LUMZAGU-526990 format. One record per residue: y, x, z of N, C-alpha, C in turn; residue number from 0; residue in three letters. Coordinates in pm, whole numbers. Each point is the difference from the previous one (the first is absolute). Last residue first. Example, Ala and Ser with C-alpha at 12.3 -4.5 7.8 and 13.67 -1.06 7.14 Angstrom:
// residues 2
<<-225, 1285, 708>, <119, 82, 6>, <109, -77, 73>, 1, Ser>
<<-572, 29, -7>, <119, -89, 0>, <120, 90, 0>, 0, Ala>
This chain:
// residues 139
<<-227, 438, 371>, <-113, 6, -66>, <-135, 17, 80>, 138, Val>
<<553, -135, -42>, <-89, -1, 60>, <-157, 38, -79>, 137, Ile>
<<599, 91, -43>, <-146, 9, -27>, <-100, -41, 88>, 136, Val>
<<563, -43, -101>, <-111, -28, 138>, <-123, 8, -90>, 135, Leu>
<<561, 183, -75>, <-127, -84, -36>, <-63, 3, 96>, 134, Thr>
<<559, 42, -45>, <-153, 7, 28>, <-89, -51, -54>, 133, Ser>
<<598, 72, 1>, <-135, -48, -87>, <-117, 61, 113>, 132, Pro>
<<438, -60, 290>, <-39, 84, -173>, <-127, -61, -18>, 131, Gly>
<<334, 131, 458>, <-27, -86, -44>, <-55, 16, -200>, 130, Thr>
<<151, 167, 577>, <-15, 52, -144>, <-54, -119, -77>, 129, Ile>
<<316, 159, 490>, <-97, -126, -62>, <-24, 70, -150>, 128, Gln>
<<241, 215, 376>, <-79, -93, 59>, <-89, -97, -73>, 127, Gly>
<<189, 526, 30>, <-10, -120, -98>, <-88, -91, 66>, 126, Val>
<<352, 297, 291>, <-111, 26, -80>, <-7, -98, -126>, 125, Gly>
<<328, 103, 395>, <-70, -127, 20>, <-119, -3, -96>, 124, Asp>
<<299, 382, 24>, <-28, -42, 104>, <-95, -99, 5>, 123, Lys>
<<1, 249, -439>, <115, -79, 70>, <-86, -7, 152>, 122, Ser>
<<-178, 180, -404>, <41, 154, 56>, <126, -77, 132>, 121, Ala>
<<-274, -286, -320>, <-101, 73, 65>, <82, 143, 74>, 120, Cys>
<<293, -321, -307>, <-78, -29, 201>, <-126, 58, 26>, 119, Lys>
<<151, 54, -471>, <42, 74, 116>, <19, -18, 116>, 118, Leu>
<<-153, -268, -363>, <-81, 76, 50>, <26, 103, 81>, 117, Pro>
<<71, -519, -95>, <99, 122, 5>, <-64, 86, 74>, 116, Asp>
<<-273, -357, -163>, <125, -44, -62>, <122, 129, 49>, 115, Leu>
<<-554, 51, -62>, <103, 7, 104>, <132, -39, -58>, 114, Thr>
<<-478, -129, -189>, <120, 52, -2>, <57, -1, 93>, 113, Val>
<<-524, -2, -124>, <86, -64, 105>, <126, 99, -14>, 112, Gln>
<<-476, -54, -244>, <141, 74, -37>, <119, -80, 77>, 111, Leu>
<<-625, 4, -25>, <136, -69, -40>, <110, 113, 43>, 110, Gly>
<<-576, -104, 60>, <115, 85, -30>, <111, -48, -48>, 109, Pro>
<<-492, -90, 254>, <143, -101, -22>, <84, 116, -43>, 108, Ser>
<<-571, -132, 72>, <121, 110, -24>, <131, -56, -24>, 107, Ala>
<<-517, -104, 223>, <149, -20, -35>, <77, 106, -4>, 106, Val>
<<-558, -156, 106>, <91, 74, -25>, <138, -42, -29>, 105, Thr>
<<-415, -313, 243>, <67, 50, -129>, <121, 85, 17>, 104, Arg>
<<-197, -274, 323>, <-101, 125, -9>, <34, 42, -144>, 103, Gly>
<<133, -503, 54>, <-33, 85, 114>, <-89, 87, -47>, 102, Lys>
<<228, -360, -284>, <-27, 162, -18>, <-24, 63, 111>, 101, Phe>
<<209, -431, 155>, <-61, 38, -118>, <-28, 147, -40>, 100, Arg>
<<53, -28, 513>, <12, -104, -95>, <-40, 33, -132>, 99, Gly>
<<112, 404, 354>, <-32, -153, -5>, <51, -84, -112>, 98, Lys>
<<12, 466, -20>, <-52, 5, 147>, <-87, -144, 9>, 97, Ala>
<<149, 340, -434>, <9, -107, 52>, <-62, -22, 132>, 96, Val>
<<227, 464, -169>, <-159, -96, -11>, <58, -135, 51>, 95, Arg>
<<260, 431, -203>, <-15, -44, 115>, <-123, -101, -27>, 94, Gly>
<<425, 377, -213>, <-121, -62, -22>, <-78, -53, 123>, 93, Ala>
<<531, 145, -259>, <-89, -37, 127>, <-162, -21, -75>, 92, Val>
<<499, 234, -169>, <-122, -39, -36>, <-74, -37, 154>, 91, Leu>
<<510, 42, -199>, <-77, -27, 78>, <-128, -17, -70>, 90, Val>
<<520, 201, -22>, <-104, -37, -99>, <-152, -10, 112>, 89, Val>
<<572, -49, 15>, <-146, 38, 81>, <-98, -39, -109>, 88, Ala>
<<523, 216, -10>, <-66, -137, -33>, <-152, 19, 60>, 87, Gln>
<<335, 350, 24>, <23, -104, 96>, <-59, -159, -51>, 86, Gly>
<<-26, 421, -224>, <133, -43, 27>, <42, -119, 48>, 85, Ala>
<<-491, 66, 8>, <58, 93, -118>, <129, -60, 11>, 84, Val>
<<-407, -25, 364>, <141, -56, -26>, <43, 81, -113>, 83, Gln>
<<-497, -147, 162>, <94, 90, -34>, <128, -57, -25>, 82, Gln>
<<-462, -158, 264>, <128, -34, -29>, <72, 140, -58>, 81, Val>
<<-522, -193, 121>, <83, 131, -67>, <147, -81, -15>, 80, Thr>
<<-489, -114, 286>, <122, -54, -65>, <64, 125, -29>, 79, Gly>
<<-425, -273, 246>, <15, 153, -67>, <75, -17, -88>, 78, Val>
<<-133, -352, 276>, <5, 105, 97>, <34, 130, -79>, 77, His>
<<10, -579, -23>, <51, 150, -90>, <-42, 91, 91>, 76, Tyr>
<<-184, -512, 12>, <41, 68, 83>, <17, 135, -108>, 75, Val>
<<-31, -545, -81>, <-12, 109, -46>, <84, 114, 129>, 74, Val>
<<-168, -539, -91>, <74, 94, 95>, <-44, 132, -46>, 73, Thr>
<<8, -535, -226>, <-47, 144, 23>, <76, 71, 91>, 72, Thr>
<<-67, -554, -160>, <35, 98, 57>, <-71, 134, -14>, 71, Gln>
<<54, -545, -264>, <-91, 92, 79>, <107, 130, 57>, 70, Glu>
<<148, -397, -278>, <16, 4, 159>, <-94, 128, 52>, 69, Gly>
<<107, -17, -445>, <-113, -81, -5>, <-31, -63, 183>, 68, Thr>
<<322, 318, -211>, <51, -109, -64>, <-95, -116, 72>, 67, Asn>
<<24, 431, 299>, <-66, -34, -137>, <78, -147, -38>, 66, Trp>
<<126, 374, 401>, <-42, -142, -22>, <18, -12, -143>, 65, Thr>
<<-27, 482, 325>, <-16, -97, -134>, <-26, -135, -4>, 64, Ile>
<<173, 457, 322>, <-101, -137, 37>, <27, -67, -115>, 63, Arg>
<<17, 518, 156>, <78, -70, -99>, <-107, -173, 10>, 62, Glu>
<<96, 500, 297>, <-71, -117, -32>, <100, -103, -105>, 61, Val>
<<-23, 566, 159>, <82, -109, -51>, <-120, -104, -12>, 60, Thr>
<<106, 520, 238>, <-107, -91, -24>, <88, -131, -17>, 59, Thr>
<<133, 542, -75>, <25, -126, 76>, <-121, -78, -64>, 58, Ala>
<<314, 432, -95>, <-164, -4, 64>, <11, -127, 106>, 57, Asp>
<<312, 278, -426>, <-39, -136, 68>, <-126, 40, 68>, 56, Ser>
<<436, 254, -239>, <-124, 5, 16>, <-9, -123, 111>, 55, Ser>
<<434, 133, -193>, <-98, 84, -68>, <-125, 6, 19>, 54, Phe>
<<363, -285, 209>, <31, 12, -140>, <-77, 84, -90>, 53, Cys>
<<-215, -178, 458>, <120, 47, -31>, <54, 10, -157>, 52, Gly>
<<-377, -185, 431>, <39, -21, -121>, <142, 101, 41>, 51, Asn>
<<-469, -128, 264>, <96, 58, -5>, <77, 46, -133>, 50, Trp>
<<-228, -458, 248>, <-19, 110, -20>, <109, 129, -7>, 49, Gly>
<<-177, -574, -82>, <96, 100, 60>, <-80, 105, -11>, 48, Gly>
<<23, -552, -184>, <-87, 117, 92>, <65, 86, 66>, 47, Gly>
<<15, -452, -361>, <14, 24, 115>, <-65, 139, 22>, 46, Ser>
<<95, -431, -425>, <-34, 143, 49>, <58, 27, 127>, 45, Ile>
<<-109, -443, -320>, <51, 57, 108>, <-45, 137, 31>, 44, Ser>
<<-30, -330, -500>, <-54, 78, 124>, <119, 19, 122>, 43, Ser>
<<-206, -309, -477>, <106, 48, 101>, <-57, 75, 124>, 42, Val>
<<-189, -140, -543>, <-36, -24, 129>, <145, 62, 47>, 41, Gly>
<<-310, -237, -439>, <115, 99, 47>, <9, 12, 124>, 40, Ser>
<<-351, -188, -281>, <114, 48, -114>, <80, 90, 89>, 39, Arg>
<<-506, -262, 11>, <68, 122, 69>, <116, 74, -99>, 38, Leu>
<<-342, -318, -137>, <92, -95, 85>, <92, 111, 80>, 37, Ala>
<<-341, 183, -320>, <114, -83, -85>, <99, -58, 117>, 36, Pro>
<<-345, 372, 94>, <27, -86, 28>, <115, -73, -46>, 35, Asp>
<<-65, 425, -82>, <-123, -41, -56>, <-22, -165, 50>, 34, Thr>
<<508, 227, -8>, <-142, 16, 42>, <-102, -48, -50>, 33, Ser>
<<550, 153, 10>, <-112, -21, -122>, <-110, 17, 102>, 32, Leu>
<<525, -126, 180>, <-124, 70, -29>, <-90, -34, -98>, 31, Cys>
<<517, 28, 317>, <-82, -59, -145>, <-128, 76, -14>, 30, Ser>
<<361, 30, 441>, <-101, 51, -92>, <-53, -106, -87>, 29, Tyr>
<<371, 150, 468>, <-39, -101, -127>, <-109, 87, -116>, 28, Ala>
<<177, 131, 553>, <16, 45, -142>, <-70, -163, -48>, 27, Gly>
<<261, 248, 481>, <-61, -65, -38>, <-41, 27, -173>, 26, Ser>
<<120, 197, 543>, <43, -13, -129>, <-51, -90, -73>, 25, Gly>
<<40, 378, 413>, <-19, -115, -38>, <35, -37, -100>, 24, Gly>
<<-91, 427, 369>, <1, -40, -140>, <-7, -156, -14>, 23, Ile>
<<163, 427, 382>, <-86, -124, -17>, <15, -61, -138>, 22, Arg>
<<20, 551, 227>, <36, -136, -44>, <-57, -110, -6>, 21, Thr>
<<55, 553, 141>, <-90, -128, 33>, <76, -132, -73>, 20, Arg>
<<81, 466, -217>, <50, -23, 128>, <-66, -140, 6>, 19, Gln>
<<122, 434, -359>, <-86, -102, 52>, <-4, -44, 123>, 18, Ala>
<<412, 223, -270>, <-111, 35, 44>, <-67, -112, 80>, 17, Thr>
<<344, -82, -275>, <-21, 152, -44>, <-138, 41, 47>, 16, Leu>
<<102, -513, 35>, <66, 111, -5>, <-39, 92, -42>, 15, Ser>
<<-49, -566, 45>, <-57, 152, -53>, <112, 84, 10>, 14, Leu>
<<46, -424, 327>, <-14, 35, -101>, <-38, 161, -53>, 13, Gly>
<<-150, -252, 469>, <99, 4, -99>, <1, 24, -157>, 12, Pro>
<<-213, -256, 14>, <73, -9, 77>, <-63, 124, 99>, 11, Ser>
<<-35, -221, -547>, <-46, 92, 78>, <107, 5, 139>, 10, Phe>
<<-194, -354, -460>, <110, 46, 88>, <-50, 129, 119>, 9, Ser>
<<-153, -225, -523>, <-21, 78, 94>, <105, 44, 116>, 8, Val>
<<-144, -333, -462>, <87, 40, 71>, <-44, 54, 124>, 7, Thr>
<<-236, -105, -516>, <37, 5, 163>, <82, 65, 43>, 6, Asn>
<<-231, -238, -499>, <84, 87, 85>, <-5, 24, 164>, 5, Ser>
<<-350, -77, -460>, <98, -76, 62>, <97, 88, 60>, 4, Gly>
<<-524, -61, -255>, <130, 68, -46>, <114, -85, 88>, 3, Ala>
<<-560, 78, 7>, <100, -96, 2>, <88, 99, 8>, 2, Cys>
<<-566, -39, -87>, <133, 78, -31>, <130, -110, 41>, 1, Ser>
<<-595, 67, 85>, <103, -109, -21>, <135, 99, 11>, 0, Met>
């Protein structure tokens, strides 16, 4: 199954030049191609935490997806890479479905979340939010 959409992720405190313990929250929306023609889209809530900064990430994130069919999927992402290129987050996370539809399957979610003001990495408050396109591949 493959989905394309967008994610908005917030960090508290904001991402700075050095990694620090942060809380993660956010949301996503996807349009999907699946072997099940009834499953066409999903919306998600994102939560988690760990050590995050503008140049690195070591965090556990949970994405709870509600599909257009009413079914739910909970994905836990333990492996993640966040590379900041000129303040733009290039994100690749991999995880496993822990609960619900597709339980036990592997998930990859690459994306490009854009920092609206990349110079904020060097500011006192840091980057509080990133948003942009994302994909969701469940195998």
